[in-house]
N, C-alpha and C positions, 0 to 999 in steps of 0.2 A: 760657311753659309748656313743660315738657316734652313730647314726643310720645306717651310712655306712661310708666306706673310701675305698681308691684305694691301691692296692698292686699288686705284681707280682704273676702270676697263678703258675710259675714253674721256675726252672733253665733255663737260655737260654745263648747262645754264639753267638758272632757276630765278624767278621773278615774283615778289610779293610786295603788297602794299599796307603799311600800318599807320595809322593817324596821318594820312595823306604824305607820307614819306615813302619814296620808292626804294626798294631795296633789290639789287639785281647781285646774284651769285654766279660767279665763273670759277669753273674747276678745272684742273688738268692734271694728267700723270707727269711728272718729270722724274730724272734720274740724277741731276746735279743741282747744286744750290745756284749755279749760273743759269739753269734754265728756269728755274724759280723766278729768279729776278728779272730775268727777260720777258716772263708772262705778265708779270707785276706792271712792269713798265708798258707793256703793250696795252694792258686795259687801261692804265690812267691816260695813254696817249688818245685811246678811243673815247673816255669819258671825262675829258678837262673840264667841262663845265658840272661835273658832279660836286657834291659838296665834300664827300669822303671817299677814299678808295681804301678800305681797309683790308688787311692781308694776314695770312699764317701760310706756313709750310713745315713739312718734314720730309727730311732726306735721310735715306739709309735705312735697311732693315732692322736695325736696333733703335731707330729714331736718333741718330747721332747728331743732327742738324736740326734744329727746331727755332724757328723765328716767327714773331708777331709784331705788327705795325697797327697802331691805332689810328695813323693819319690824320690826328687832330681831334678825334673824338676824346671825350675824358677818359683818362687813364684806366685801363683795365677793362672797358666796357664794349671794346670792337675787337682787337687781335686777339687777344687773350682768349675770349670765348669761341673764336673760331678755331683757333689751335687747340682749345679742349674737345671740340667736336672731331678734330682728325684724331687725337689720341683716345677718346672715348669709343671710336669706331675701330680703333687699332690699325688705321690706316697709315702706310708709309709712301714715300715717294709720290707725294702730290702737293699741290699748292691752290688754295681757295683765294680769291678776291671778292670781297661784298663791297659793291658800289652804292653809295646811298644819295639819292637826290632829296633834299630836305623840303619837306612840304609844309612847313610853318608851324607845326605843333610839336612842342619839346616832348620827348618821350622819358626823360629822367634816365638815371644810371642803369635801373632795374629794366626800365623798357627797352634800353638800348641793348644790354645783354640779351634779352629774350629775342630781340629782333634779329640780331646778329647770328645768335645761336641758330634760331630757325631757318634763316637764309642759308647758313652752310650746310646744314641738314638737308634742305631741300636740293642744294646743289650738288652732294655727294649721292643722293638718290637719282638724280638726273646723268651723274656720270658713271653709275653702276659700280660698286664694289665688287672686287673680285679677289679671290684667292689665287697666288701663285705658288705652284709647287716645284721644288727643285727636281730636275730631270737629268740623266745621265745622257749625253749623245753617243750613240755607237755606230759605226759602220760595218756592215755586212757584205762581203764580196763572195760570188756565187755565180755557177754556170747558168746561162739564158733559161734553159730548159726548166729551171727551178721557181722563175719568177712568179709564176701565177700560184704555185703552192703556197710559196712563202708570204705572198701578199694576202692570200686568203687567210693564212694562221695568224698573221699579224693582226688583221683586222678583227679575227674572231677572239683574239684575247687582249683587244684593245690598246694595241700599240701604235704609236702615230708615226708615221712616215713623213720625214721631214724633206728628203731630197732622193732623187734617183739619177744613177750616172751609167750612161751604157757605153763601154768600150769592149775590150776583148773579153770582160766579164761583166756582169751587173753589180753596181755597188749601191746600196741603199744605206740611206741615214736614218736610224730609227730612235726614237725617245723612250727611254724607260724611266720610271719614277724612281728616284734615288731609294737604294736597297733592293730594287727588283731587277737589277742586270744580270743576276746569275740565272733568273728565271727566263729571260729573254734568251742569255746564251744556250741555255740548255734547249729552249723552244726552237732556235736556229739549229741547234745541232741535230735534233731529233728529226726536223723535216727535210734536212739536206743532206742526212747519212754522214754528218760531220764534215761535209765539202766546203762549209761557209768559214771564210776567214773573218773573224771578228775582232775589231778593235775599239777602245773607247777614245774619244778624242775630246771631250770637254763637257761642262754641265751648263744648263740654262734653267731659267724660271718659265713656267708654262702656266698661263691662266687656266684654271680648271673649274673655277663656277662664277 
C-alpha cells in the first residue's frame, strides 16, 4: 500500500458558460469502477436533455483503472482532457462528468478541449483535493483510572482516537501514521507504567489535508 495518495474529499459541482454553451461539472469520490459507472449513469439520467455527458475516472492508488468517454464529442476533445486533469492533479479514486448543453456556437476542437479542461478543473476545486495518508490502527486496553491521562497525552501528541469501549477495562482505538507505531507504543507505556495492552488491528487511509 502507498504511504499516501491524493483524492477528492467530497462530491462537488461547478458551472461555466462558454460561447452560450453551458458546461456542468460533477465530481465524486469512488472506490470501485462499478461506483464510477453508477455515478455517470445517474448524471446522465438527470441530464437526459443535455447534448453530451462526457466523463473520466481513475480507480486505484496506482491509477490501475483509467477510462474516458467523449459521449459523441469529436474524438479526444472531451473525455481525454477530463482524464488528463485527474492525472495532472495526481488524483485517484475519483470520477468526473462534464455535461454540456449546446448553445448554438461551435467551439472547434481546441475550444472544446479548453472548455472541458476548465470545467473539470473547476469541478475538482469544488470537491476539494485531499491527501490520504496510511495509518495503523492500534487498540490500547488499560484500567479506568488512567483514561484521563492517556487521552490528554494522545491529544498532546496529535494521535487520533477512533473509538472507545468500556467494559472491565477501557479500550481505545488509536490511529498512528505508518512508521510511527513504536512512538505510540512508547507513549502508552510511559503514561500507564506499562499497564496498557497494545495490539495492531489493521491499516486505513486518513485524510490529512
